[in-house]
Every structure is written in structure tokens, then in C-alpha cells.
C-alpha positions as CSV (number, residue, x, y, z in Angstrom):
1,M,-1.2,11.5,-16.7
2,S,0.0,11.7,-13.2
3,A,2.5,14.2,-11.8
4,A,4.9,11.7,-11.6
5,V,4.9,10.6,-15.2
6,R,4.9,13.7,-16.6
7,A,8.3,14.6,-13.8
8,H,9.7,11.5,-16.2
9,A,8.8,12.0,-19.5
10,G,10.1,15.6,-18.9
11,V,13.2,14.9,-18.2
12,L,13.6,12.3,-21.2
13,L,12.8,15.3,-23.1
14,F,15.7,17.5,-21.4
15,L,18.0,14.2,-22.0
16,L,16.7,13.8,-25.4
17,A,17.3,18.1,-26.4
18,E,20.8,18.0,-24.3
19,L,22.4,14.9,-25.9
20,L,21.3,16.1,-29.5
21,L,22.2,19.1,-29.5
22,G,26.0,18.2,-27.5
23,Q,27.0,15.4,-29.4
24,S,27.7,14.8,-32.9
25,G,28.6,11.2,-35.3
26,L,28.9,8.2,-33.7
27,M,27.6,9.5,-29.5
28,G,24.7,11.0,-31.3
29,A,23.6,8.2,-32.7
30,V,23.8,6.4,-29.3
31,A,22.5,9.0,-27.8
32,V,19.1,9.0,-29.7
33,A,19.0,5.2,-29.4
34,L,19.6,5.1,-25.6
35,T,17.1,8.4,-25.7
36,A,14.2,6.5,-28.1
37,S,14.8,3.4,-25.6
38,A,14.7,5.2,-22.8
39,V,11.3,6.4,-24.2
40,A,10.3,3.0,-25.5
41,V,10.4,1.6,-22.0
42,S,8.6,4.3,-19.9
43,A,6.1,4.2,-22.6
44,V,5.3,0.2,-21.7
45,S,5.7,0.7,-18.5
46,A,2.8,3.1,-18.2
47,L,0.7,1.3,-20.2
48,L,1.2,-1.8,-18.2
49,L,0.6,0.6,-14.8
50,Y,-2.5,1.2,-16.4
51,A,-3.4,-2.0,-17.8
52,A,-3.1,-3.4,-14.0
53,V,-5.4,-0.7,-12.7
54,A,-8.2,-0.9,-15.2
55,A,-8.1,-5.0,-14.5
56,A,-8.1,-4.2,-10.5
57,R,-11.1,-1.8,-11.0
58,T,-13.0,-4.3,-13.0
59,G,-13.0,-7.4,-10.6
60,G,-16.8,-7.5,-10.4
61,P,-19.1,-7.3,-7.5
62,L,-18.3,-9.3,-4.1
63,T,-20.4,-12.1,-3.2
64,P,-21.5,-11.8,0.8
65,T,-19.9,-14.9,1.6
66,R,-16.6,-13.2,0.6
67,I,-17.0,-10.2,2.8
68,R,-18.3,-12.6,5.4
69,T,-14.4,-14.3,5.3
70,T,-12.7,-10.8,4.7
71,M,-14.1,-9.2,7.8
72,R,-13.4,-12.8,9.7
73,D,-9.7,-13.1,8.4
74,R,-9.2,-9.7,9.1
75,E,-10.6,-9.9,12.9
76,L,-8.0,-13.0,13.4
77,R,-5.1,-11.0,12.0
78,T,-6.3,-7.5,14.6
79,A,-3.5,-7.2,17.0
80,F,-5.4,-5.1,20.2
81,L,-3.0,-2.4,21.7
82,A,-3.4,-1.6,25.2
83,Q,-5.6,1.9,25.9
84,R,-3.1,4.8,25.2
85,D,-5.5,6.9,28.0
86,P,-8.2,4.9,29.9
87,D,-9.9,7.8,31.6
88,A,-10.7,9.2,28.0
89,R,-14.3,10.8,27.5
90,G,-17.0,7.9,26.4
91,R,-15.0,5.1,28.0
92,R,-16.7,2.9,31.1
93,R,-14.7,3.0,34.2
94,P,-12.9,-0.3,35.0
95,R,-14.7,-3.0,37.3
96,A,-13.3,-3.5,40.3
97,P,-12.7,-6.6,41.6
98,G,-14.6,-8.7,42.8
99,R,-14.5,-11.7,45.3
100,P,-11.8,-13.9,45.2
101,L,-13.0,-18.0,43.5
102,R,-13.1,-20.5,45.8
103,T,-11.5,-23.4,43.8
104,G,-11.8,-27.6,43.5
105,R,-9.8,-27.7,47.0
106,T,-11.0,-26.8,50.4
107,G,-10.0,-23.2,51.6
108,A,-7.5,-22.3,48.2
109,L,-8.4,-19.0,46.6
110,C,-8.0,-18.8,43.5
111,Y,-7.1,-14.7,42.6
């Protein structure tokens, strides 16, 4: 049982005790009905969460094709950021700029 579920159950039990001990008559019946419905909703949501986690874990083995496709898609979505420290240890020094390339036109240089 996770900490969030325990905390939620504790709050509901506290509300139940407070409402049962502090009210009487019709208000007490309404308080019991509201608390019971809150407990029921919490139980159903916990079961649904458990079922979702169990279903996610039993997905079966992945095929190599699916793994390759996932890696390719992730590579396409990857955004490369500028290096924060290009002189960090282990990084190669940047290459010096080469000579300008000659283009198709005579005398025109491409930088």
C-alpha cells in the first residue's frame, strides 16, 4: 500500500469518526452515507490503478523491430542543445576553419 493511499484512508477514517461522533439524527445518516460513498470511490480508484499497473507490466516481450522503430523515432525527436562547456575534459578541440571552397563561378569563394 503506497503512502498516498494510506494518507487518503487515514483522512477518510478521521472524517468518518468526526462526523459520526459530532452529529446525530438525519445529519449523522447523511454523514455516514457521504463517508461510505467516499470510501467506495477511493476503493474503486485504487483497484483501477492497480489494474492499470498490472496490465502495463504484463505487456509481453518486445520484438527487435519494435525496439528499432522506437529508437529511430526517439532519434528523430531528439533536439540537440549547444554544448555548455566546449572545453570540458574529454571533448575534442574544434577543428580550425579550412580554406574557402571555390564555387562554380570563376573567382567566387564560398565561406
